[in-house]
ROKOLNU-925653 format. One record per residue (C-alpha): x, y, z; residue in one letter. Coordinates in steps of 0.1 Angstrom, whole numbers, plus 5000, padded with zeros to 4 digits. Example, Ala and Ser with C-alpha at 12.3 -4.5 7.8 and 13.67 -1.06 7.14 Angstrom:
BEGIN
512349555078A;513749895071S;
***
This chain:
BEGIN
140750935334M;143251135355A;145351185325E;142351325306D;141551575333I;145251675334H;145251745297K;142051955299I;143552155328D;146652215307E;144552355279V;142652585303F;145952705318R;147252795283M;143952975276Q;144153185308D;147753285300E;146753405265N;143753585279S;145753765305N;148253885279K;145853995251T;142554035268G;140953765245H;141553405235I;143853355205K;142653145177P;145552905179D;144752845216A;141152755206L;142452515179N;144852345204N;141852315228F;139652165201D;142351915190N;143051815225S;139351765231K;139051555200K;142051345210K;140651285245V;137351175230R;139050945206K;141050785233E;137950745255K;136150585226K;139050335221T;138950255258E;135250205258S;135349955230K;138249775247A;136049745278A;133049625258G;130849925267K;128550095243P;129650425228E;126350585238K;127050535275E;130450695272N;128850995256K;126551045286K;129551035309K;131251285287D;128351525290K;128551515328N;131851685328I;130651975307Q;129352305322I;125552345317N;124652725314P;120952645317H;121552485351R;123352795363R;120453025352T;117952795369G;119852815401C;119853195401I;116153195394G;115452965423G;117353195446I;115453495434M;112153325439Y;113153215474F;114053575482V;110753705468F;108753455490I;110753565521I;110053935513C;106353875508V;106153675540S;107853945560V;105454215546V;102453995554L;103753925589A;104254305594C;100654375582V;099254105604A;101154235634W;099954585628M;096354475624A;096554255655A;098054545675S;095154775665D;092454515671A;093954405705L;095054755715A;098754655719L;101554905725N;099155205723K;099855525743P;097455555772K;094755825769F;091055875771E;088656015745A;085056115744T;082855965717V;079256075711T;076755855693L;073656075687P;070155925684P;069856025648E;072455775636I;070155495649F;067255345631K;064655085641S;064454755622E;062354435626T;064454115630V;063453755635D;063853585669T;064853215673F;064752965701D;067652745712E;067052495685D;067152755658G;063352765652N;061853105644K;059653225673T;058653565661G;059953915654T;061154205675K;062254565669R;065854655674V;067954975672S;070654965645V;073555205644A;075255355614D;078655185617M;080355415592D;079655705615Y;080755515646V;084055405628T;084755765618D;084255885653Q;086655625667L;089255695641K;089056075647E;089456005684A;092555805678G;091055485694L;091455275662I;093955295633E;092355085605Y;088755165597K;088354865573W;089454625600L;087054765626F;084254755601N;085054395593F;085054305631F;081754495635S;080154295607D;081053955621I;080154055657S;076854235647H;078054545666A;075454765649D;072754605670K;074654625703K;075354995705L;073255265722S;072955645718P;075055835743G;078256005752E;081055765762Y;084455815778E;086655545762L;090255445768K;092955375742S;093655045759T;090254905749Y;090454645722D;087754625695Y;085454405716R;085854635746A;085054945726L;081754795714I;080954675750T;081555015764H;079355195739M;076155065754R;073655225777A;074455125813G;078155075807S;080555235831D;081955455804T;078655625795A;078655985807L;075856055831T;074156375844V;072056425875D;068856625869V;066456745896T;062856785886I;060957005911P;057356935921E;054857115900G;056957115867F;054857055836T;055856795810M;056957095788H;059257225816Q;060656875823I;061456805787F;063157145783K;065257075814R;066356735800L;067256895767E;069357165785E;071256885803N;071856695770K;069856395780V;067556405749C;066156655725S;062756815734Y;061256695701D;062356345707D;060856345742L;057556485729M;057356225702A;058155945726A;055556075751A;052956065724A;053655745705D;055755505726Y;053955215743N;054855205780Y;053954895799N;052155035829Y;048554965841S;047755325848F;048355405811L;046255115796E;043255335788N;045355625774K;045555615736E;048855695718T;049156005696G;048856275723D;051756355745S;049556505773S;048556145782R;051656135804L;051056465822E;050956415859G;052756075858F;056356205854L;057156185890F;059356475903P;062656355917E;066456375912T;067456135884Y;070656015869Q;070456005831F;072855905804Y;073856175780V;072156145746D;070055845758M;066855725741Q;063955945748A;061655655757S;064155525782S;064455865799A;060655895802I;060455545815N;062555645845K;059755885856F;056955645850L;058755365869D;059255585900V;055555695898F;054555325896Y;056555255928M;055255555947K;051555515939F;051155185958D;048254945964A;047055135995N;046655455974M;044755265947I;042355135974N;041955485987T;040955605953C;038255345951N;036955445986N;036655805974L;034855695943G;037655855922M;039855725895S;043655745897M;043556005869D;041056225888D;043156205920V;046356295901I;044556585884T;043356715918I;046856675932A;048356875903S;046057165911M;047057145948I;050657145938E;050157465918K;048057645944E;049557545978A;052057785994A;053057536022S;052557176031D;050257266059E;047557406037E;047557126010R;044856926026A;042657236032T;042957335995I;041956975987A;038857026008S;037857335988V;038257145955I;036156855966Y;033557085981N;033157275949R;033156965928L;030356815949N;028457135948A;028757155910G;030557485911M;033357595888P;036657545905L;037857895896G;041557795896I;043558015873D;046457765872A;044257535850T;043657815825L;047357905823L;048257545815Y;047557605779E;049957895779Y;053257745790P;055358045782D;053058305797H;054158475830E;051858645855G;048058655859A;045858545830P;044858815806T;041258915799A;041458735765E;042558415783M;039658445808L;037158465780E;038558165761N;036057885762D;038557605768S;037957285789P;040957405810Y;039157735818N;037857645853S;036257985858R;033557905833I;033457525832N;032557285860T;034356965868G;037956875864L;040256985835P;040856715808P;044356625822T;046556705852P;048157055848I;051556955862C;053356665878N;052656665916P;054856545943G;053956295970L;052756555995A;050056685971S;049056335961I;048556235998N;046456556003A;044256465973A;043756125988L;043056256023A;041356596021P;040556796052E;036856806061E;035757166060T;032957386048N;035257606028Y;034457695992Y;036957985987Y;040558075994Y;042758375986A;046458455990L;047358676020D;050158886005T;051558976040E;052058616051T;052458446017G;049858186027T;046258136019H;043158236038R;040058016036F;036358126035F;032957956036A;031058226017T;031658435987E;031058756007G;033858676031E;036158596003H;035358915984S;035759136015A;039258986021F;040359025985V;039459395986A;042059436012T;044859285991Q;046959435963N;047659145939Y;049359365913E;
***
């Protein structure tokens, strides 16, 4: 065998020498190579027969020493496939890392951005409710956000990089049912879950505004002030006042459809609201404070007076509009009760002006002639609703009127307070001395 290999090497050496000299293999070199090859095979065949081995087995061994071009091509293909797999894996790893960095807020520059979710991107839907065992228990109404709008806002603010990834996370986490209208101050370090958590009413990132509502403001004035402070729109507040069902006993007999049903019960106070919060939630703040202020003792006092809560609040609203100081509230209350008991028109111009919220100054002649239930110059009894939202001092005066024989009062322009009279003559004589223009 060693001699065979030596002969083959000799042939290759001769071939290399001829190639180096001429740039190609000479025919005589090829002939020598073929003759040598045949000679080697003949000798191997002779040796195989001498050893008693089949010729076929010797042919197989002979093939093993030949160079297989197909094997060389397959090796190169395998290497290329391996390199391709490595490249794809690297790309996928990079994509996965970029996606994870965005979802988990890794290596992001630190900054804060304001994101606003207006009420109009939310709609109400009915969904099923289930108990712990998965059994359906009923249905409920939920607020659902337009997640395309939310995602666009987060992208524009630089808080997320991949909208498709955030939308995918929102779908699997049901984020559209967890968000609330409002304006939120969000940090770039918040991951996807934190972003959703902080875009809810009551979160520490929701922007708030303090709004003071003075005693005597009408519902119209209150809603305008809330709109000015970006709490809710005026129209949304009016719609919620008319149609939303609030769970308070003092509203049980008031049918929906008319916003004036809440007049008098929006307690004047300084409140903290969320910017762009739901109108019904904003209104509920007023009603909740009224519910706490008008306690059981006040309800018992109403019963002792033979008056309903609505009547007492209506009287308190007139006191609120008429009184120039706390000291005269109970005296004005006595005049109102005395005239009601006597069946006299109340003659309070503030009730008439309630229907003209944008009017300033004294009522016009046309207003005085208008046959409206709010015109207390020509109609007896109380107006249909309170004419403003009274504070606690006026409510207490309505519950504890002073005992007097007064039926009239008029403003003293010199002192800025009211003078009270038992007779019409006394009242007219005093009015003649005043210049109310």
